[in-house]
One Martini backbone bead per residue (centre of mass of N, CA, C, O) as a GRO file, in nm:
protein
   70
    1MET     BB    1  11.128  -1.759  12.539
    2ARG     BB    2  11.130  -1.478  12.719
    3LEU     BB    3  11.036  -1.160  12.663
    4ARG     BB    4  11.152  -1.023  12.914
    5ASN     BB    5  11.446  -1.119  12.871
    6LEU     BB    6  11.481  -0.988  12.592
    7HIS     BB    7  11.423  -0.698  12.685
    8THR     BB    8  11.652  -0.688  12.886
    9PHE     BB    9  11.879  -0.732  12.690
   10LEU     BB   10  11.824  -0.479  12.520
   11THR     BB   11  11.861  -0.272  12.749
   12VAL     BB   12  12.150  -0.342  12.825
   13ALA     BB   13  12.273  -0.300  12.545
   14ARG     BB   14  12.191   0.002  12.510
   15LEU     BB   15  12.312   0.104  12.803
   16GLY     BB   16  12.563  -0.069  12.929
   17SER     BB   17  12.380  -0.152  13.197
   18PHE     BB   18  12.237  -0.298  13.467
   19HIS     BB   19  12.159  -0.054  13.638
   20SER     BB   20  12.012   0.111  13.417
   21ALA     BB   21  11.809  -0.109  13.347
   22ALA     BB   22  11.677  -0.128  13.623
   23THR     BB   23  11.573   0.158  13.631
   24GLN     BB   24  11.403   0.151  13.366
   25LEU     BB   25  11.247  -0.134  13.464
   26HIS     BB   26  11.181  -0.140  13.765
   27ALA     BB   27  11.434  -0.300  13.894
   28SER     BB   28  11.656  -0.501  14.010
   29GLN     BB   29  11.973  -0.596  13.957
   30PRO     BB   30  11.935  -0.899  14.026
   31ALA     BB   31  11.697  -0.940  13.828
   32ILE     BB   32  11.853  -0.876  13.572
   33SER     BB   33  12.070  -1.093  13.607
   34ALA     BB   34  11.868  -1.333  13.608
   35ARG     BB   35  11.754  -1.292  13.324
   36ILE     BB   36  12.022  -1.321  13.175
   37ALA     BB   37  12.097  -1.598  13.286
   38ALA     BB   38  11.850  -1.744  13.168
   39LEU     BB   39  11.914  -1.681  12.873
   40GLU     BB   40  12.198  -1.804  12.867
   41ASP     BB   41  12.107  -2.089  12.946
   42GLU     BB   42  11.907  -2.138  12.713
   43LEU     BB   43  12.141  -2.069  12.485
   44ASN     BB   44  12.435  -2.142  12.574
   45VAL     BB   45  12.548  -1.837  12.631
   46GLN     BB   46  12.739  -1.549  12.621
   47LEU     BB   47  12.636  -1.199  12.610
   48PHE     BB   48  12.832  -1.077  12.834
   49VAL     BB   49  13.081  -0.843  12.936
   50ARG     BB   50  13.221  -0.791  13.260
   51ASP     BB   51  13.378  -0.488  13.367
   52LYS     BB   52  13.531  -0.194  13.460
   53ARG     BB   53  13.415  -0.052  13.183
   54GLY     BB   54  13.166  -0.258  13.169
   55THR     BB   55  12.917  -0.350  12.929
   56HIS     BB   56  12.948  -0.612  12.679
   57LEU     BB   57  12.919  -0.763  12.394
   58THR     BB   58  12.927  -1.044  12.252
   59PRO     BB   59  12.917  -1.206  11.965
   60ARG     BB   60  12.644  -1.341  12.043
   61GLY     BB   61  12.503  -1.081  12.129
   62THR     BB   62  12.525  -0.945  11.850
   63GLN     BB   63  12.348  -1.161  11.707
   64LEU     BB   64  12.085  -1.112  11.889
   65LEU     BB   65  12.005  -0.812  11.857
   66PRO     BB   66  11.825  -0.809  11.595
   67TYR     BB   67  11.613  -1.000  11.709
   68ALA     BB   68  11.531  -0.824  11.958
   69GLU     BB   69  11.442  -0.570  11.786
   70LYS     BB   70  11.193  -0.728  11.651
   0.00000   0.00000   0.00000
């Protein structure tokens, strides 16, 4: 597991937005999406639900959050 992808996950989770995370991490939004996709592929789970209301953690994403915060 790449630390950068885990840090990206934590930033998206805290801010609730891929766009805001990209701004804070000085990266493009597609780069942030790619990092999350790589983490989801590695863990074989969906971490976020993306809809018109924003970005929300899935139950698996909620389980990963305390680990990422450590």
